Backbone as a chain_set.jsonl record, in Angstrom:
{"seq": "XXXXXXXXXXXXXXXXXXXXXXXXXXXXXXXXXXXXXXXXXXXXXXXXXXXXXXXXXXXXXXXXXXXXXXXXXXXXXXXXXXXXXXXXXXXXXXXXXXXXXXXXXXXXXXXXXXXXXXXXXXXXXXXXXXXXXXXXXXXXXXXXXXXXXXXXXXXXXXXXXXXXXXXXXXXXXXXXXXXXXXXXXXXXXXX", "coords": {"N": [[-8.694, -17.561, 14.445], [-9.35, -15.769, 16.485], [-6.838, -14.198, 16.817], [-6.865, -13.028, 14.168], [-9.231, -11.355, 14.379], [-8.892, -9.691, 16.762], [-6.36, -8.488, 16.009], [-7.266, -7.057, 13.7], [-9.303, -5.424, 14.679], [-7.898, -3.979, 16.884], [-5.935, -2.641, 15.457], [-7.51, -1.118, 13.735], [-8.93, 0.714, 15.361], [-6.734, 1.907, 16.787], [-5.614, 3.345, 14.667], [-7.224, 5.646, 14.053], [-7.171, 8.95, 13.74], [-4.383, 8.758, 13.919], [-1.17, 9.587, 12.699], [-0.7, 8.32, 10.216], [-3.248, 8.099, 9.258], [-3.861, 10.732, 8.972], [-1.943, 11.415, 7.055], [-3.084, 9.975, 4.863], [-5.278, 11.478, 4.421], [-4.226, 13.847, 3.57], [-2.674, 13.043, 1.295], [-4.98, 12.249, -0.221], [-6.131, 14.637, -0.737], [-4.306, 16.23, -1.99], [-3.492, 14.717, -4.322], [-6.075, 13.624, -5.555], [-6.47, 10.996, -6.449], [-7.726, 8.24, -5.738], [-7.464, 5.352, -5.991], [-4.542, 4.653, -6.551], [-3.509, 5.611, -4.331], [-4.609, 4.019, -2.217], [-3.885, 1.551, -3.007], [-1.076, 1.925, -2.545], [-1.042, 2.327, 0.091], [-1.773, -0.268, 0.857], [0.19, -1.991, -0.167], [2.528, -0.903, 1.299], [1.745, -1.326, 3.943], [1.53, -4.029, 4.115], [4.298, -4.594, 3.675], [5.382, -3.412, 5.737], [4.124, -4.343, 8.009], [4.46, -7.06, 7.785], [7.216, -7.381, 7.95], [7.158, -6.411, 10.683], [5.654, -8.49, 12.015], [7.192, -10.805, 11.444], [9.35, -10.284, 12.977], [8.277, -10.26, 15.515], [7.47, -13.052, 15.653], [9.898, -14.232, 15.437], [11.169, -13.284, 17.83], [9.77, -14.91, 19.749], [11.226, -17.14, 19.697], [13.454, -16.709, 21.018], [13.046, -15.974, 23.592], [12.083, -17.299, 26.644], [8.926, -18.782, 27.721], [7.716, -17.704, 30.147], [9.023, -15.25, 30.553], [8.471, -14.032, 28.085], [5.613, -13.724, 28.416], [5.508, -11.83, 30.46], [6.91, -9.634, 29.236], [5.181, -9.247, 26.934], [2.751, -8.8, 28.088], [3.469, -6.217, 29.519], [4.165, -4.8, 27.54], [1.705, -4.596, 25.857], [0.407, -3.096, 27.891], [1.919, -0.825, 27.927], [1.316, -0.008, 25.158], [-1.433, 0.717, 25.353], [-1.179, 2.998, 26.925], [0.403, 4.685, 25.136], [-1.434, 4.936, 23.107], [-3.152, 6.667, 23.893], [-1.738, 9.127, 23.713], [-1.496, 11.868, 21.585], [-0.817, 11.653, 18.085], [1.809, 13.354, 16.242], [2.0, 14.976, 13.179], [4.439, 14.682, 10.553], [5.371, 16.952, 8.188], [7.318, 16.089, 6.268], [6.769, 13.407, 5.737], [4.972, 13.397, 3.615], [6.577, 14.296, 1.275], [7.343, 13.07, -1.172], [6.779, 13.363, -3.982], [8.044, 13.011, -6.481], [8.093, 10.342, -7.056], [5.52, 9.637, -8.11], [1.885, 9.109, -7.584], [1.252, 6.513, -6.516], [3.912, 5.66, -5.615], [4.696, 7.579, -4.033], [2.879, 7.401, -1.929], [3.362, 4.77, -1.081], [6.135, 4.753, -0.262], [5.968, 7.021, 1.824], [3.898, 6.107, 3.493], [5.159, 3.605, 4.456], [7.613, 4.674, 5.69], [6.252, 6.326, 7.547], [5.104, 4.399, 9.303], [7.081, 3.178, 10.493], [8.176, 2.202, 13.506], [5.866, 3.02, 14.711], [2.863, 2.927, 16.636], [1.167, 0.939, 15.785], [2.998, -0.555, 14.362], [4.571, -1.642, 16.346], [2.489, -2.798, 17.853], [1.853, -4.974, 16.028], [4.151, -6.436, 16.194], [3.984, -7.338, 18.83], [1.434, -8.668, 18.844], [1.904, -10.889, 16.874], [3.91, -12.168, 18.213], [2.381, -12.863, 20.547], [0.265, -14.315, 19.645], [1.527, -16.514, 17.992], [1.059, -16.453, 15.208], [1.867, -15.575, 12.542], [0.845, -14.955, 9.676], [-1.876, -14.751, 10.058], [-1.977, -12.748, 11.803], [-0.652, -10.406, 10.588], [-2.451, -10.364, 8.426], [-4.673, -9.609, 9.667], [-3.812, -7.068, 10.989], [-3.372, -5.543, 8.794], [-5.669, -5.457, 7.433], [-6.936, -3.94, 9.353], [-5.746, -1.649, 9.198], [-6.298, -0.855, 6.583], [-9.181, -0.482, 6.977], [-9.248, 1.79, 8.523], [-7.906, 3.583, 7.053], [-8.671, 3.579, 4.154], [-11.497, 4.763, 4.096], [-10.82, 7.327, 4.685], [-9.281, 8.161, 2.538], [-11.083, 8.214, 0.524], [-13.334, 9.574, 1.53], [-12.222, 11.82, 2.926], [-12.067, 14.966, 4.381], [-14.609, 15.048, 5.191], [-15.313, 12.922, 6.873], [-13.579, 13.158, 8.812], [-14.082, 15.363, 10.532], [-16.246, 14.508, 11.797], [-15.589, 12.232, 13.395], [-15.226, 10.843, 16.423], [-12.429, 11.145, 17.643], [-10.84, 11.179, 20.205], [-12.647, 9.534, 21.836], [-12.561, 7.124, 20.334], [-9.771, 6.537, 20.589], [-9.542, 6.091, 23.31], [-10.987, 3.652, 23.623], [-9.486, 2.007, 22.113], [-7.177, 1.947, 23.683], [-8.131, 0.918, 25.958], [-8.716, -1.704, 25.161], [-6.137, -2.542, 24.744], [-5.273, -2.432, 27.198], [-6.605, -4.346, 28.438], [-5.821, -6.585, 26.991], [-3.215, -6.588, 27.907], [-3.29, -6.95, 30.719], [-4.579, -9.37, 30.857], [-2.75, -11.035, 29.629], [-0.753, -10.883, 31.343], [-1.952, -12.192, 33.522], [-1.936, -14.618, 32.698], [-3.646, -15.366, 30.683], [-2.896, -16.224, 28.035], [-1.893, -18.932, 28.52], [-2.658, -21.188, 27.284], [-1.764, -21.138, 24.936], [0.936, -21.63, 25.062], [2.561, -19.835, 26.699]], "CA": [[-9.711, -16.567, 14.01], [-9.271, -14.729, 17.43], [-5.633, -13.451, 16.464], [-7.154, -12.074, 13.156], [-10.188, -10.317, 14.838], [-8.169, -8.794, 17.692], [-5.424, -7.774, 15.237], [-8.033, -6.124, 12.841], [-9.859, -4.305, 15.678], [-6.901, -3.052, 17.556], [-5.256, -1.46, 14.412], [-8.556, -0.079, 13.013], [-9.242, 1.654, 16.312], [-5.581, 2.735, 16.92], [-5.243, 4.153, 13.493], [-8.14, 6.59, 13.806], [-6.462, 10.189, 14.261], [-3.095, 8.614, 13.71], [-0.382, 10.195, 11.651], [-0.725, 7.762, 8.721], [-4.631, 8.574, 8.688], [-3.76, 12.202, 8.611], [-1.072, 11.35, 5.826], [-4.018, 9.429, 3.795], [-6.196, 12.622, 4.202], [-3.452, 14.899, 2.83], [-2.352, 12.6, -0.112], [-6.078, 12.214, -1.01], [-6.424, 16.075, -1.053], [-3.272, 16.669, -3.075], [-3.592, 13.876, -5.709], [-7.247, 13.306, -5.996], [-6.398, 9.787, -7.298], [-7.801, 7.269, -4.569], [-6.994, 3.986, -6.221], [-3.255, 4.425, -6.284], [-3.205, 5.882, -2.984], [-5.106, 2.865, -1.522], [-3.027, 0.491, -3.243], [0.079, 2.432, -1.909], [-1.253, 2.126, 1.613], [-1.885, -1.741, 1.223], [1.626, -2.579, -0.237], [3.292, -0.447, 2.327], [1.39, -2.021, 5.152], [1.955, -5.31, 3.943], [5.532, -4.99, 3.858], [5.934, -2.97, 7.03], [3.634, -5.316, 9.076], [5.071, -8.333, 7.488], [8.548, -7.507, 8.725], [7.099, -6.524, 12.158], [5.185, -9.767, 12.335], [8.348, -11.729, 11.417], [10.144, -9.936, 14.205], [7.431, -10.854, 16.669], [7.576, -14.481, 15.503], [11.313, -14.641, 15.841], [11.299, -13.019, 19.23], [9.16, -16.008, 20.517], [12.21, -18.343, 19.578], [14.62, -16.231, 21.829], [12.568, -15.632, 24.987], [11.323, -18.327, 27.336], [7.469, -18.565, 27.883], [7.418, -16.915, 31.422], [9.541, -13.857, 30.309], [7.692, -13.571, 27.026], [4.416, -13.383, 29.043], [5.745, -10.395, 31.112], [7.316, -8.707, 28.12], [4.16, -9.012, 26.288], [1.917, -7.985, 29.015], [3.843, -4.908, 29.859], [4.062, -4.099, 26.106], [0.41, -4.207, 25.748], [-0.214, -1.925, 28.656], [2.566, 0.512, 27.205], [0.657, 0.386, 23.99], [-2.541, 1.415, 25.998], [-0.722, 4.423, 27.326], [0.868, 5.265, 23.999], [-2.522, 5.201, 22.15], [-3.825, 7.888, 24.426], [-0.892, 10.401, 23.306], [-1.824, 12.309, 20.124], [0.383, 11.743, 17.013], [2.058, 14.57, 15.581], [2.241, 14.605, 11.78], [5.581, 15.517, 10.007], [4.944, 17.115, 6.735], [8.343, 15.403, 5.432], [6.177, 12.104, 5.266], [4.32, 13.532, 2.297], [7.264, 14.911, 0.191], [8.053, 12.085, -2.152], [6.069, 13.483, -5.025], [8.89, 12.541, -7.661], [7.753, 8.875, -7.18], [4.148, 9.51, -8.544], [1.057, 8.933, -6.377], [1.566, 5.117, -5.904], [5.295, 5.469, -5.029], [4.772, 8.579, -2.966], [2.212, 6.79, -0.957], [4.083, 3.748, -0.636], [7.238, 5.351, 0.554], [5.545, 7.835, 2.835], [3.283, 5.097, 4.571], [6.099, 2.773, 4.979], [8.313, 5.344, 6.544], [5.377, 6.811, 8.675], [4.709, 3.264, 10.147], [8.261, 2.606, 11.335], [8.173, 2.554, 14.957], [4.613, 3.647, 14.959], [2.346, 1.996, 17.489], [0.529, -0.193, 15.046], [3.923, -1.592, 14.047], [4.79, -2.254, 17.623], [1.456, -3.765, 18.204], [1.966, -6.125, 15.135], [5.259, -7.381, 16.752], [3.471, -8.183, 20.109], [0.359, -9.658, 18.43], [2.478, -11.953, 16.292], [4.471, -12.97, 19.399], [1.273, -13.445, 21.403], [-0.641, -15.478, 19.149], [2.15, -17.304, 17.07], [0.215, -16.704, 14.031], [2.382, -14.553, 11.783], [0.157, -14.648, 8.69], [-3.12, -14.323, 10.567], [-1.977, -11.351, 12.535], [-0.381, -9.45, 9.607], [-3.561, -10.192, 7.477], [-5.595, -8.655, 10.61], [-3.236, -5.71, 11.132], [-3.207, -4.88, 7.524], [-7.197, -5.042, 7.252], [-7.41, -2.917, 10.344], [-5.037, -0.344, 8.528], [-7.094, -0.411, 5.322], [-10.534, -0.092, 7.46], [-9.11, 3.091, 9.106], [-7.455, 4.547, 5.92], [-9.452, 3.748, 2.832], [-12.399, 5.845, 4.16], [-10.01, 8.624, 4.776], [-8.768, 8.388, 1.206], [-12.389, 8.425, -0.318], [-14.239, 10.622, 2.092], [-11.616, 12.89, 3.402], [-12.503, 15.837, 5.54], [-16.09, 15.028, 5.606], [-15.598, 12.123, 8.047], [-12.63, 13.531, 9.829], [-14.721, 16.239, 11.421], [-17.252, 13.734, 12.569], [-14.992, 11.217, 14.088], [-14.895, 10.959, 17.905], [-11.111, 10.604, 17.779], [-10.615, 10.909, 21.595], [-13.289, 8.278, 22.214], [-11.943, 5.926, 19.702], [-8.523, 6.306, 21.228], [-9.667, 5.518, 24.544], [-11.417, 2.363, 23.372], [-8.305, 1.215, 21.776], [-6.279, 2.056, 24.821], [-8.762, -0.092, 26.785], [-8.329, -2.968, 24.468], [-4.681, -2.833, 24.748], [-4.987, -2.579, 28.71], [-7.215, -5.552, 28.774], [-4.958, -7.637, 26.62], [-1.927, -6.71, 28.623], [-3.657, -7.505, 32.058], [-5.024, -10.857, 30.631], [-1.44, -11.788, 29.404], [0.02, -10.959, 32.622], [-2.582, -13.068, 34.531], [-1.795, -15.93, 31.953], [-4.563, -15.793, 29.608], [-2.24, -16.95, 26.897], [-1.14, -19.962, 28.813], [-3.013, -22.328, 26.56], [-0.904, -20.769, 23.584], [2.294, -21.904, 25.428], [3.492, -18.999, 27.46]], "C": [[-9.67, -15.448, 14.978], [-8.07, -13.808, 17.07], [-6.133, -12.513, 15.27], [-8.068, -11.038, 13.579], [-9.67, -9.274, 15.697], [-7.132, -7.974, 16.818], [-6.166, -6.438, 14.451], [-8.478, -4.983, 13.795], [-9.03, -3.461, 16.3], [-6.288, -2.069, 16.797], [-6.37, -0.623, 13.919], [-8.737, 1.119, 14.123], [-7.894, 2.555, 16.713], [-5.156, 3.78, 15.804], [-6.054, 5.625, 13.281], [-7.456, 7.8, 14.523], [-4.985, 9.971, 14.232], [-2.346, 9.401, 12.655], [-0.51, 9.661, 10.184], [-2.253, 8.013, 8.374], [-4.677, 9.985, 8.311], [-3.023, 12.302, 7.242], [-2.264, 10.942, 4.675], [-4.828, 10.741, 3.39], [-5.496, 13.483, 3.311], [-3.195, 14.455, 1.498], [-3.72, 12.514, -0.947], [-6.471, 13.675, -1.517], [-5.596, 16.556, -2.103], [-3.322, 16.072, -4.396], [-4.998, 13.682, -6.24], [-7.394, 12.075, -6.756], [-6.623, 8.591, -6.193], [-7.317, 5.827, -4.689], [-5.584, 3.793, -6.051], [-2.809, 4.683, -4.983], [-3.534, 4.662, -2.202], [-4.244, 1.792, -1.85], [-1.592, 0.715, -2.64], [0.053, 1.901, -0.53], [-1.168, 0.693, 1.749], [-0.455, -2.258, 1.002], [2.436, -2.129, 0.771], [3.021, -1.206, 3.624], [1.616, -3.403, 5.112], [3.41, -5.653, 4.391], [6.197, -4.521, 5.227], [5.405, -3.913, 8.251], [4.139, -6.651, 8.916], [6.378, -8.502, 8.186], [8.239, -7.386, 10.201], [6.496, -7.857, 12.551], [6.072, -10.837, 12.431], [8.933, -11.581, 12.539], [9.41, -10.276, 15.373], [7.604, -12.39, 16.83], [8.955, -15.006, 16.026], [11.63, -14.423, 17.41], [10.885, -14.208, 20.062], [10.257, -17.07, 20.472], [13.346, -17.968, 20.588], [14.297, -16.194, 23.351], [11.908, -16.867, 25.356], [9.786, -17.91, 27.572], [6.97, -17.539, 29.119], [7.764, -15.44, 31.035], [8.83, -13.291, 29.346], [6.33, -13.063, 27.493], [4.393, -11.998, 29.558], [6.073, -9.33, 30.162], [6.142, -8.284, 27.407], [2.873, -8.146, 26.83], [2.162, -6.458, 29.237], [3.832, -4.087, 28.491], [2.789, -3.58, 25.665], [-0.061, -3.072, 26.554], [0.561, -0.74, 28.296], [1.857, 0.949, 25.934], [-0.699, 1.097, 24.393], [-2.207, 2.905, 26.268], [-0.326, 5.269, 26.036], [-0.303, 5.655, 23.113], [-3.258, 6.553, 22.541], [-2.97, 9.253, 24.091], [-1.218, 10.72, 21.804], [-0.582, 12.189, 19.436], [0.593, 13.078, 16.639], [2.519, 14.22, 13.937], [3.36, 15.395, 11.24], [5.309, 15.452, 8.447], [6.086, 16.393, 5.834], [7.696, 13.984, 4.904], [5.486, 12.305, 4.027], [4.98, 14.045, 1.271], [7.947, 14.031, -0.663], [7.365, 12.276, -3.465], [6.841, 12.982, -6.31], [8.495, 10.993, -7.895], [6.44, 8.582, -7.78], [3.258, 9.187, -7.305], [1.198, 7.569, -5.83], [2.881, 5.248, -5.149], [5.276, 6.394, -3.898], [3.996, 7.954, -1.766], [2.855, 5.634, -0.227], [5.289, 3.873, 0.396], [6.898, 5.893, 1.892], [4.866, 6.968, 3.98], [4.254, 4.131, 5.184], [7.02, 3.449, 6.048], [7.494, 5.975, 7.733], [5.151, 5.737, 9.691], [6.012, 2.828, 10.801], [8.142, 3.199, 12.589], [6.771, 3.028, 15.423], [3.75, 2.593, 15.921], [1.58, 0.844, 16.898], [1.593, -1.23, 14.462], [4.419, -2.438, 15.106], [3.614, -3.282, 17.935], [1.292, -5.042, 17.366], [3.081, -7.013, 15.664], [4.625, -8.098, 17.977], [2.419, -8.931, 19.698], [1.004, -10.897, 17.71], [3.04, -12.894, 17.367], [3.441, -13.552, 20.271], [0.545, -14.667, 20.874], [0.207, -16.54, 18.232], [1.555, -17.648, 15.9], [0.534, -15.537, 13.145], [1.359, -14.033, 10.622], [-1.163, -13.973, 9.142], [-3.046, -12.93, 11.128], [-1.597, -10.242, 11.482], [-1.572, -9.201, 8.768], [-4.643, -9.363, 8.466], [-5.114, -7.238, 10.758], [-3.393, -4.937, 9.831], [-4.676, -4.42, 7.205], [-7.392, -4.004, 8.074], [-6.988, -1.464, 9.702], [-5.795, 0.088, 7.46], [-8.581, 0.141, 5.887], [-10.524, 1.469, 7.802], [-8.813, 3.955, 7.942], [-8.138, 4.675, 4.762], [-10.787, 4.793, 3.029], [-11.971, 7.333, 4.151], [-9.589, 9.053, 3.353], [-10.235, 8.87, 0.301], [-13.341, 9.428, 0.26], [-13.631, 11.823, 2.83], [-12.034, 13.508, 4.546], [-13.994, 15.618, 5.923], [-16.337, 13.976, 6.715], [-14.635, 12.58, 9.16], [-13.129, 14.546, 10.85], [-15.628, 15.591, 12.327], [-16.792, 12.694, 13.475], [-14.61, 11.65, 15.394], [-13.508, 10.471, 18.214], [-10.727, 10.232, 19.21], [-11.299, 9.392, 22.138], [-12.696, 7.019, 21.625], [-10.597, 5.536, 20.386], [-8.573, 5.629, 22.585], [-10.332, 3.96, 24.567], [-10.346, 1.385, 22.96], [-7.263, 1.078, 22.85], [-6.864, 1.017, 25.841], [-8.623, -1.528, 26.447], [-7.151, -3.521, 24.619], [-4.501, -3.124, 26.198], [-5.438, -3.975, 29.035], [-6.283, -6.659, 28.319], [-3.659, -7.717, 27.447], [-2.304, -7.357, 30.011], [-3.924, -9.072, 31.897], [-3.775, -11.674, 30.214], [-0.793, -11.834, 30.611], [-0.53, -11.933, 33.751], [-2.551, -14.466, 33.849], [-2.868, -16.278, 31.21], [-3.991, -16.533, 28.536], [-1.629, -18.285, 27.268], [-1.578, -21.135, 28.031], [-2.249, -22.188, 25.022], [0.607, -21.247, 23.807], [3.111, -20.89, 26.162], [2.575, -18.46, 28.824]], "O": [[-9.886, -14.301, 14.588], [-8.322, -12.604, 17.024], [-5.864, -11.313, 15.333], [-7.832, -9.878, 13.24], [-9.922, -8.09, 15.472], [-7.117, -6.753, 16.977], [-5.837, -5.254, 14.516], [-8.082, -3.821, 13.699], [-9.295, -2.26, 16.335], [-6.079, -0.918, 17.182], [-6.152, 0.567, 13.693], [-8.691, 2.305, 13.796], [-7.994, 3.764, 16.925], [-4.51, 4.809, 16.002], [-5.654, 6.53, 12.55], [-7.184, 7.733, 15.721], [-4.28, 10.942, 14.506], [-3.004, 9.857, 11.721], [-0.446, 10.367, 9.177], [-2.516, 8.136, 7.178], [-5.438, 10.399, 7.436], [-3.381, 13.115, 6.39], [-2.317, 11.611, 3.643], [-5.016, 11.036, 2.21], [-6.077, 13.884, 2.303], [-3.399, 15.218, 0.554], [-3.694, 12.669, -2.168], [-7.06, 13.842, -2.585], [-6.056, 17.22, -3.032], [-3.221, 16.723, -5.436], [-5.084, 13.572, -7.463], [-8.27, 11.977, -7.616], [-5.608, 8.015, -5.802], [-6.859, 5.187, -3.743], [-5.26, 2.79, -5.414], [-1.846, 4.086, -4.501], [-2.633, 4.259, -1.465], [-3.849, 1.084, -0.924], [-0.962, -0.27, -2.258], [0.925, 1.176, -0.052], [-0.522, 0.282, 2.713], [0.084, -2.911, 1.895], [3.174, -2.995, 1.241], [3.941, -1.662, 4.304], [1.913, -3.96, 6.169], [3.754, -6.564, 5.144], [7.203, -5.011, 5.74], [6.081, -4.187, 9.242], [4.244, -7.369, 9.91], [6.666, -9.487, 8.866], [8.87, -8.082, 10.996], [6.971, -8.33, 13.584], [5.924, -11.726, 13.271], [9.129, -12.578, 13.234], [10.1, -10.626, 16.33], [7.835, -12.923, 17.915], [9.124, -15.936, 16.814], [12.234, -15.247, 18.098], [11.583, -14.521, 21.027], [10.143, -17.956, 21.319], [14.121, -18.846, 20.969], [15.158, -16.36, 24.215], [11.228, -17.481, 24.534], [9.494, -16.714, 27.6], [6.025, -16.755, 29.026], [6.941, -14.534, 31.165], [8.464, -12.127, 29.51], [5.902, -12.022, 26.996], [3.555, -11.149, 29.254], [5.563, -8.215, 30.266], [5.98, -7.08, 27.211], [2.237, -7.233, 26.303], [1.275, -5.607, 29.162], [3.528, -2.896, 28.419], [2.64, -2.451, 25.198], [-0.791, -2.197, 26.089], [-0.011, 0.35, 28.323], [1.794, 2.144, 25.646], [-1.036, 2.072, 23.721], [-2.894, 3.844, 25.866], [-0.71, 6.433, 25.921], [-0.186, 6.65, 22.398], [-3.807, 7.328, 21.759], [-3.51, 10.354, 24.206], [-1.183, 9.846, 20.938], [0.509, 12.493, 19.919], [-0.314, 13.909, 16.69], [3.282, 13.306, 13.625], [3.364, 16.618, 11.375], [5.113, 14.489, 7.705], [5.774, 16.115, 4.676], [8.037, 13.492, 3.828], [5.393, 11.311, 3.307], [4.32, 14.338, 0.274], [9.141, 14.231, -0.891], [7.35, 11.261, -4.161], [6.134, 12.524, -7.207], [8.644, 10.528, -9.026], [6.15, 7.405, -7.994], [3.742, 9.02, -6.186], [1.267, 7.483, -4.604], [2.862, 4.899, -3.969], [5.802, 6.052, -2.839], [4.508, 8.016, -0.649], [2.889, 5.535, 1.0], [5.416, 3.322, 1.489], [7.36, 5.428, 2.934], [5.184, 7.069, 5.165], [4.156, 3.864, 6.382], [7.202, 2.915, 7.143], [8.047, 6.125, 8.822], [5.009, 6.063, 10.87], [5.9, 2.035, 11.735], [8.028, 4.407, 12.8], [6.65, 3.416, 16.585], [4.07, 1.405, 15.868], [1.397, -0.169, 17.574], [1.322, -2.388, 14.144], [4.67, -3.636, 14.975], [3.839, -4.456, 18.231], [0.722, -6.036, 17.817], [2.969, -8.237, 15.592], [4.734, -9.317, 18.115], [2.393, -10.044, 20.222], [0.537, -11.987, 18.04], [2.761, -14.09, 17.459], [3.609, -14.685, 20.721], [0.293, -15.715, 21.469], [-0.458, -17.444, 17.725], [1.458, -18.807, 15.497], [-0.277, -14.63, 12.956], [1.05, -12.842, 10.59], [-1.521, -12.871, 8.726], [-3.923, -12.086, 10.945], [-2.229, -9.186, 11.521], [-1.812, -8.06, 8.374], [-5.387, -8.521, 7.963], [-5.903, -6.298, 10.667], [-3.537, -3.715, 9.868], [-4.936, -3.286, 6.803], [-8.031, -3.056, 7.616], [-7.672, -0.44, 9.693], [-6.005, 1.292, 7.313], [-9.114, 1.095, 5.321], [-11.424, 2.257, 7.512], [-9.424, 5.017, 7.824], [-8.265, 5.798, 4.275], [-11.051, 5.577, 2.118], [-12.618, 8.287, 3.719], [-9.565, 10.248, 3.057], [-10.262, 9.828, -0.472], [-14.088, 10.071, -0.478], [-14.342, 12.713, 3.297], [-12.339, 12.899, 5.572], [-14.445, 16.06, 6.98], [-17.346, 14.036, 7.418], [-14.917, 12.374, 10.34], [-12.612, 14.569, 11.967], [-15.809, 16.001, 13.473], [-17.578, 12.265, 14.319], [-13.848, 12.596, 15.593], [-13.355, 9.5, 18.954], [-10.325, 9.093, 19.446], [-10.709, 8.444, 22.657], [-12.389, 6.036, 22.298], [-10.35, 4.372, 20.701], [-7.781, 4.753, 22.931], [-10.133, 3.207, 25.52], [-10.282, 0.217, 23.344], [-6.526, 0.093, 22.857], [-6.095, 0.322, 26.504], [-8.445, -2.412, 27.284], [-6.975, -4.739, 24.644], [-3.673, -3.976, 26.52], [-4.788, -4.705, 29.783], [-5.962, -7.564, 29.09], [-3.098, -8.795, 27.644], [-1.605, -8.29, 30.408], [-3.52, -9.892, 32.721], [-3.748, -12.886, 30.425], [-0.246, -12.89, 30.931], [0.155, -12.388, 34.668], [-3.109, -15.412, 34.407], [-3.097, -17.476, 31.041], [-4.619, -17.502, 28.109], [-0.881, -18.814, 26.446], [-0.856, -22.13, 28.1], [-2.235, -23.075, 24.168], [1.407, -21.258, 22.872], [4.325, -21.077, 26.247], [3.094, -17.726, 29.665]]}, "num_chains": 1, "name": "protein.A"}
């Protein structure tokens, strides 16, 4: 349960103000069809985070427990720093209109998440907790928590969201995870 809750919380917080949340706002404003947009976000996230989680699980088979602890600890601290750097949205992420609303959302979200901090976090969390399905379920739920309101409520919530504060909270959680991992908090999990 810990892996699920931490994965959900970290991604939900990290996604606020992220380029994929901006993409959700743009797609919602452009198409005004929230259901296919939400379904596209869900399928893209499951595919992207499923791949990332599998990569994280595979990495644990290649690296010894002590090395893994250091790699994960430093990765989480790096994620904390990265979370504080504002994302830049690339207009090309939203230019797949020939695929329809669902297809455009699916392709745009999948591509926008490639190498994004939440994908990297999914890799690290899957390696940390050795719980592929639990982590992917949590990171996917976190993505939906952040982006579904963006689709349905659009700019009404964007203007009121304290993005900088939310990013600082997410960065603090990543930093705490990193320090705890470096100090051996994951020892009971085998590293």
